[in-house]
C-alpha positions as CSV (number, residue, x, y, z in Angstrom):
1,M,-39.8,-119.8,-205.7
2,R,-39.5,-123.3,-204.3
3,L,-36.3,-124.7,-202.7
4,T,-35.9,-128.5,-202.4
5,V,-32.9,-129.9,-200.5
6,L,-31.3,-132.8,-202.3
7,G,-28.5,-133.3,-199.8
8,G,-27.2,-130.7,-197.4
9,G,-24.2,-132.6,-196.1
10,G,-20.5,-131.6,-196.1
11,A,-17.2,-133.3,-197.0
12,Y,-18.6,-136.7,-198.2
13,P,-22.0,-138.4,-198.5
14,T,-23.5,-140.7,-195.9
15,P,-26.4,-143.1,-196.2
16,E,-28.6,-140.4,-194.5
17,R,-27.4,-137.4,-196.3
18,P,-25.8,-136.7,-199.7
19,C,-23.5,-133.7,-200.0
20,S,-24.7,-130.2,-200.9
21,G,-27.4,-130.0,-203.6
22,Y,-30.4,-127.8,-204.1
23,L,-33.2,-127.7,-206.7
24,I,-34.7,-124.2,-207.0
25,E,-37.8,-123.9,-209.1
26,H,-40.0,-121.0,-210.3
27,D,-42.7,-120.9,-213.0
28,G,-41.5,-124.2,-214.5
29,F,-37.8,-123.3,-214.6
30,R,-35.5,-125.7,-212.7
31,L,-32.1,-124.5,-211.5
32,L,-29.8,-127.0,-209.9
33,V,-27.4,-125.4,-207.4
34,D,-24.2,-127.2,-206.1
35,P,-24.8,-130.8,-207.2
36,G,-22.3,-132.5,-204.8
37,H,-21.6,-136.1,-204.2
38,G,-24.7,-138.3,-204.0
39,T,-27.2,-135.7,-205.1
40,M,-28.0,-137.1,-208.5
41,S,-29.9,-140.1,-207.0
42,R,-32.1,-137.6,-205.1
43,L,-32.5,-135.2,-208.0
44,V,-34.1,-137.9,-210.2
45,E,-36.8,-138.3,-207.5
46,H,-38.0,-134.8,-208.4
47,V,-37.1,-134.1,-212.0
48,A,-35.7,-136.0,-215.0
49,P,-32.1,-135.0,-215.8
50,E,-33.0,-133.7,-219.2
51,D,-35.5,-131.3,-217.6
52,V,-33.0,-129.4,-215.6
53,D,-32.8,-126.0,-217.2
54,A,-29.5,-124.7,-215.8
55,A,-26.9,-125.4,-213.1
56,L,-25.0,-123.1,-210.8
57,V,-21.9,-124.0,-208.7
58,T,-20.5,-121.7,-206.0
59,H,-17.0,-123.3,-205.9
60,G,-15.0,-126.2,-207.2
61,H,-14.9,-128.6,-204.3
62,A,-16.3,-132.0,-205.2
63,D,-18.9,-132.0,-202.4
64,H,-20.5,-129.1,-204.3
65,C,-20.1,-130.1,-207.9
66,A,-19.1,-133.8,-208.4
67,D,-22.6,-135.0,-209.6
68,L,-22.5,-132.6,-212.5
69,N,-20.7,-135.5,-214.2
70,P,-23.5,-138.1,-213.9
71,L,-26.1,-135.4,-214.7
72,L,-24.4,-134.6,-218.0
73,R,-24.0,-138.3,-218.7
74,A,-27.7,-139.0,-218.1
75,R,-28.6,-136.1,-220.4
76,H,-26.2,-137.3,-223.1
77,L,-27.6,-140.8,-223.0
78,A,-31.3,-139.8,-223.0
79,D,-33.5,-141.1,-225.8
80,D,-34.1,-137.5,-226.8
81,P,-31.0,-135.6,-225.6
82,P,-31.8,-132.0,-224.5
83,A,-30.0,-128.8,-225.5
84,A,-26.6,-128.1,-223.9
85,L,-26.9,-127.4,-220.2
86,P,-26.0,-123.8,-219.2
87,I,-23.6,-124.0,-216.2
88,H,-22.6,-120.9,-214.2
89,A,-19.6,-121.0,-211.9
90,P,-16.5,-119.0,-210.8
91,S,-13.9,-118.8,-213.4
92,G,-11.7,-122.0,-213.5
93,A,-13.7,-123.9,-210.9
94,L,-14.9,-126.7,-213.0
95,G,-12.2,-127.4,-215.5
96,P,-11.0,-130.8,-214.1
97,L,-14.6,-132.0,-213.6
98,L,-15.9,-131.0,-217.0
99,G,-12.9,-132.7,-218.6
100,L,-13.4,-136.1,-217.1
101,D,-15.1,-137.6,-220.1
102,G,-13.0,-135.9,-222.7
103,P,-14.8,-135.1,-226.0
104,M,-17.8,-137.3,-225.2
105,L,-19.7,-134.6,-223.4
106,V,-18.0,-131.5,-224.8
107,D,-21.1,-130.3,-226.7
108,D,-23.5,-131.0,-223.8
109,W,-22.8,-127.9,-221.7
110,T,-22.0,-124.2,-222.0
111,L,-20.1,-122.5,-219.2
112,T,-20.5,-118.9,-218.1
113,D,-18.2,-117.4,-215.5
114,L,-19.7,-115.8,-212.4
115,S,-17.9,-112.7,-211.0
116,P,-18.4,-111.0,-207.7
117,G,-20.4,-107.8,-207.9
118,Q,-21.6,-108.6,-211.4
119,E,-25.3,-109.5,-211.5
120,A,-26.3,-112.4,-213.8
121,V,-29.7,-113.5,-215.1
122,I,-30.5,-117.2,-215.2
123,S,-34.0,-117.0,-216.4
124,P,-36.2,-116.2,-214.5
125,F,-33.8,-115.6,-211.6
126,T,-31.5,-112.7,-211.0
127,V,-28.2,-113.8,-209.3
128,A,-25.9,-111.4,-207.4
129,P,-22.6,-113.2,-206.6
130,V,-20.8,-112.2,-203.4
131,E,-17.3,-113.4,-202.7
132,L,-17.0,-115.0,-199.3
133,P,-13.8,-116.5,-197.8
134,H,-13.1,-120.2,-198.4
135,F,-10.1,-122.4,-199.2
136,V,-10.8,-122.0,-202.9
137,P,-12.6,-119.1,-204.6
138,N,-16.3,-119.2,-203.4
139,L,-19.1,-117.1,-204.7
140,A,-22.2,-116.9,-202.4
141,I,-25.4,-115.8,-204.2
142,R,-28.4,-113.7,-203.7
143,L,-31.1,-115.3,-205.8
144,G,-34.2,-113.3,-206.5
145,V,-37.4,-113.7,-208.4
146,G,-40.9,-112.2,-208.0
147,G,-39.9,-110.0,-205.1
148,R,-38.6,-113.0,-203.1
149,L,-34.9,-113.5,-202.1
150,L,-32.9,-116.6,-201.3
151,A,-29.3,-116.1,-200.0
152,Y,-26.9,-119.0,-200.0
153,T,-23.4,-118.8,-198.6
154,G,-21.7,-121.8,-200.4
155,D,-18.9,-122.7,-198.0
156,A,-17.4,-119.7,-196.1
157,G,-15.5,-118.6,-193.0
158,A,-17.0,-116.0,-190.8
159,S,-17.0,-112.6,-192.6
160,P,-18.8,-109.2,-192.3
161,Q,-19.8,-109.7,-196.0
162,A,-22.1,-112.6,-194.9
163,V,-24.5,-110.0,-193.3
164,D,-24.5,-108.0,-196.6
165,L,-25.3,-111.3,-198.5
166,A,-28.1,-112.2,-196.2
167,R,-29.7,-108.8,-195.6
168,G,-33.4,-108.9,-196.0
169,A,-33.5,-112.4,-197.4
170,D,-36.6,-114.5,-197.0
171,V,-34.4,-117.6,-196.6
172,L,-30.8,-117.8,-195.7
173,L,-29.3,-121.1,-196.7
174,A,-26.1,-121.1,-194.6
175,E,-23.1,-123.4,-194.3
176,A,-22.7,-124.5,-190.7
177,S,-20.0,-127.2,-190.6
178,F,-19.5,-126.8,-186.8
179,V,-21.8,-126.2,-183.9
180,D,-20.3,-123.5,-181.7
181,E,-16.5,-123.2,-182.2
182,V,-14.6,-123.6,-185.5
183,P,-11.2,-125.2,-185.2
184,E,-8.4,-122.8,-185.9
185,E,-7.2,-124.7,-189.0
186,S,-10.7,-124.4,-190.5
187,A,-11.7,-120.9,-189.5
188,S,-10.6,-119.2,-192.7
189,G,-13.0,-121.3,-194.8
190,L,-15.8,-122.7,-192.7
191,S,-18.3,-121.5,-190.1
192,S,-20.6,-122.6,-187.2
193,A,-24.3,-122.7,-186.6
194,R,-24.0,-120.1,-183.8
195,D,-22.2,-117.7,-186.1
196,R,-24.9,-118.2,-188.8
197,G,-27.6,-117.5,-186.2
198,A,-25.9,-114.2,-185.4
199,V,-25.7,-113.4,-189.2
200,A,-29.4,-114.2,-189.6
201,A,-30.4,-112.0,-186.7
202,E,-28.3,-109.0,-187.8
203,A,-29.4,-109.3,-191.4
204,G,-33.1,-109.7,-190.6
205,V,-33.8,-112.8,-192.5
206,G,-37.1,-114.6,-192.5
207,R,-35.8,-118.1,-192.1
208,L,-32.5,-119.8,-191.5
209,V,-31.6,-123.1,-193.0
210,L,-28.4,-124.7,-191.8
211,C,-26.4,-126.8,-194.3
212,H,-23.1,-128.5,-195.1
213,V,-23.7,-130.7,-192.0
214,W,-20.5,-132.5,-191.0
215,P,-20.9,-136.3,-190.9
216,G,-21.8,-137.4,-187.4
217,T,-23.1,-134.1,-186.2
218,R,-26.3,-134.1,-184.2
219,L,-28.9,-131.9,-185.9
220,D,-30.4,-130.8,-182.6
221,R,-27.1,-129.4,-181.5
222,L,-26.9,-127.3,-184.7
223,E,-30.4,-125.9,-184.2
224,H,-29.7,-125.2,-180.5
225,A,-26.5,-123.3,-181.2
226,A,-28.2,-121.1,-183.9
227,R,-31.2,-120.5,-181.6
228,R,-28.9,-118.8,-179.1
229,E,-28.5,-116.0,-181.6
230,F,-31.6,-116.1,-183.8
231,S,-35.2,-116.2,-182.7
232,G,-36.7,-116.8,-186.1
233,E,-37.6,-120.1,-187.8
234,I,-34.6,-122.5,-188.1
235,A,-34.3,-125.7,-190.0
236,V,-31.5,-128.1,-191.0
237,A,-31.1,-129.0,-194.7
238,T,-32.2,-132.6,-194.8
239,P,-33.0,-134.5,-198.0
240,G,-36.5,-133.9,-199.2
241,L,-37.0,-130.6,-197.2
242,T,-39.1,-128.3,-199.4
243,I,-39.6,-124.6,-198.7
244,D,-41.9,-122.4,-200.7
245,I,-40.4,-118.9,-200.5
C-alpha cells in the first residue's frame, strides 16, 4: 500500500499546500481520499483523472471534498470517458457538491453511504469507519490491505475513540490543526499535534503523519509538539510526500 500526499492543509489552500487530499494505491488500484480544495492539480501529476478507481470522503467540509467536482468534470470530458466513479461517504455529506452541475454529471458517479461500525470493501481495501467528533458528521477510517493498516482521523476533536482507531496501525494520518493547545471554540471538532502524539504512543502506531496543517503554522513546531509524546517516526503531510506502508 502506497500513500501519496496531495495536500495536507486545512481550511483553505495556500501556494505551498493544497487542502486535504491523499492518493492510496495497491496492486494497481487507486483510491482517492478527501479531495479538498486545490488537490486536483496535484492529483494529475500522479494519475490521470479517468484512472482513479474510487473516492472516499470522511466528511462534507469543502476542504475535504471540493475537488471531487473538477475530478468528475475531467472524467466526463475525457476522450474516452470511464465508468461511473464509485464514491463512498457519510450519508448526506455530498448532496450539495454532487448537485453543482445538475444533470450534466448525474451518470458519472455512484454513491455508497459509509456507516460507523459497518465494514466496507473498496477493492482491494477493507474500510472500517469510526465516528469521531467534528462540527459535522465525520467518519475516520481504518484502511487495510495485505496485512498493513493505515488509520486516518479525518477532522476530529480529542476523543478516546481515536486510540481505538489508531491501535496497531502502521501509519496514523492524523489531523493536527493546532500545535499544543486547542482554542475552546474549536475543541469539539479539532485537535493538536501534541494530542495526536499521545494517541500515537498509546495506540502503538508505527509512524505518525500530521495533517490538516493550518495556514501559517510552522511545521517544525508541529513536529516538536508531537515528539513530546511520541518517540516514533513523525512527518508532516506535505505535497508529494510518499510512504510505502
